[in-house]
C-alpha positions as CSV (number, residue, x, y, z in Angstrom):
1,M,-16.6,-5.3,-89.4
2,D,-19.9,-3.3,-89.4
3,T,-22.6,-4.9,-88.1
4,S,-25.1,-2.2,-89.3
5,Y,-28.8,-3.1,-90.7
6,P,-29.8,-2.3,-93.3
7,R,-26.6,-2.5,-95.3
8,E,-26.5,1.0,-97.0
9,D,-23.3,0.5,-98.9
10,Y,-25.5,-2.0,-100.9
11,L,-28.4,0.1,-101.5
12,P,-28.8,2.3,-104.9
13,V,-29.4,5.9,-103.8
14,P,-32.2,7.8,-105.8
15,S,-31.2,10.6,-108.0
16,H,-33.1,13.2,-106.0
17,K,-31.4,12.1,-102.6
18,R,-27.7,12.1,-104.0
19,D,-25.7,15.2,-102.3
20,P,-25.1,18.0,-104.5
21,S,-21.3,18.8,-103.3
22,P,-18.9,18.3,-106.1
23,T,-17.0,15.8,-104.0
24,G,-20.0,13.5,-103.6
25,L,-18.7,12.2,-100.1
26,V,-21.4,11.0,-97.6
27,P,-20.1,10.9,-94.0
28,P,-20.8,7.1,-93.0
29,P,-23.6,6.2,-90.9
30,P,-23.0,5.8,-87.2
31,R,-22.0,2.5,-85.9
32,D,-24.0,0.8,-83.2
33,H,-21.8,-1.5,-81.3
34,L,-24.2,-4.0,-80.8
35,V,-22.0,-7.2,-81.3
36,W,-19.6,-5.5,-78.6
37,S,-22.3,-4.6,-76.4
38,I,-23.9,-8.3,-76.7
39,F,-20.4,-9.5,-75.7
40,N,-20.1,-7.2,-72.5
41,T,-23.7,-8.0,-71.4
42,I,-23.0,-11.8,-71.5
43,Y,-19.6,-12.3,-70.6
44,M,-18.1,-9.0,-69.0
45,N,-21.2,-7.4,-67.4
46,F,-19.2,-5.1,-64.7
47,C,-21.8,-3.2,-62.8
48,C,-24.6,-3.9,-65.3
49,L,-22.5,-1.5,-67.7
50,G,-23.0,-4.3,-70.7
51,F,-26.8,-4.1,-70.4
52,V,-26.7,-0.4,-70.3
53,A,-24.4,-0.4,-73.6
54,L,-26.8,-3.0,-75.0
55,A,-29.8,-0.4,-74.3
56,F,-27.9,2.2,-76.2
57,S,-26.8,0.1,-79.2
58,V,-30.4,-0.9,-79.9
59,K,-31.7,2.5,-79.7
60,A,-29.0,3.7,-82.1
61,R,-30.0,0.9,-84.2
62,D,-33.4,2.0,-84.1
63,R,-32.8,5.4,-85.0
64,K,-30.5,4.8,-87.6
65,V,-32.9,2.8,-89.6
66,S,-35.8,5.3,-89.0
67,G,-33.5,8.0,-90.7
68,D,-32.6,10.0,-87.6
69,V,-28.9,10.2,-87.7
70,E,-28.0,12.6,-85.1
71,A,-29.9,10.8,-82.5
72,A,-28.3,7.4,-83.8
73,R,-24.6,9.2,-83.3
74,R,-25.8,10.1,-79.8
75,F,-27.0,7.0,-78.9
76,S,-24.0,5.3,-80.6
77,S,-21.6,7.6,-78.5
78,K,-23.2,6.6,-75.5
79,A,-23.0,2.8,-76.1
80,R,-19.7,3.3,-76.9
81,C,-18.7,4.7,-73.9
82,Y,-20.5,2.2,-71.8
83,N,-18.9,-0.2,-73.5
84,V,-15.6,1.1,-72.8
85,L,-16.4,1.2,-69.4
86,A,-17.6,-1.8,-68.9
87,T,-14.6,-3.8,-70.8
88,A,-11.9,-1.6,-68.6
89,G,-13.6,-2.9,-65.3
90,S,-14.0,-6.3,-66.3
91,V,-10.3,-6.2,-67.6
92,V,-8.2,-3.6,-65.4
93,L,-10.0,-4.6,-62.0
94,P,-9.1,-8.2,-62.0
95,L,-5.6,-7.6,-63.1
96,L,-5.3,-4.8,-60.1
97,L,-6.8,-7.2,-57.2
98,A,-4.4,-9.9,-58.7
99,A,-1.3,-7.4,-58.5
100,L,-2.4,-6.3,-54.9
101,V,-2.5,-10.2,-54.1
102,I,0.9,-10.9,-55.3
103,T,2.3,-7.8,-53.9
104,G,0.9,-8.7,-50.3
105,V,2.2,-12.2,-50.5
106,I,5.5,-11.1,-51.6
107,H,5.5,-8.6,-48.6
108,L,4.4,-11.0,-46.2
109,S,7.0,-13.5,-47.1
110,K,9.7,-11.3,-46.4
111,L,8.2,-10.3,-43.2
112,A,8.1,-14.1,-42.4
113,Q,11.8,-14.5,-43.2
114,E,12.6,-11.8,-41.3
115,S,10.8,-12.6,-38.3
116,V,11.9,-16.1,-37.9
117,G,15.2,-15.0,-36.2
118,F,13.2,-13.0,-33.6
119,F,10.8,-16.1,-32.7
120,T,13.4,-18.9,-33.1
121,Y,15.4,-19.6,-29.7
122,Q,18.0,-22.2,-29.7
123,F,19.4,-23.4,-26.8
124,G,23.0,-23.7,-26.3
125,P,25.2,-26.5,-24.6
126,S,26.1,-24.3,-21.9
127,D,22.2,-23.6,-20.6
128,E,21.4,-27.4,-19.3
129,E,24.8,-28.5,-18.4
130,D,25.9,-26.3,-15.5
131,N,24.3,-28.4,-13.0
């Protein structure tokens, strides 16, 4: 889903701006990753990386609209990088923390089961009846 603005694929290309190459292939404009950045900013703002990604996404969109494709590619790349970091930090770190807690609980339960015999002392019938 491309959320770029304006929609270049629907705009007619003037004859003086057409690519003179024989294939006529024009590279697609860079994506700005704005929707992903907004999602990371609102829901998964790990260490404010979602907000940084949103700033670069807006810069990429502004540069693309103004016609500076190379700057738009740089800002788009940075926005994608920060979005990946924000998503990974917001998904992987809680999963890692949950795995550590579960592992610790399992380890502590094994230790508790092993130490039950050490801390329990059963009085036998011969200890009190010797009188």
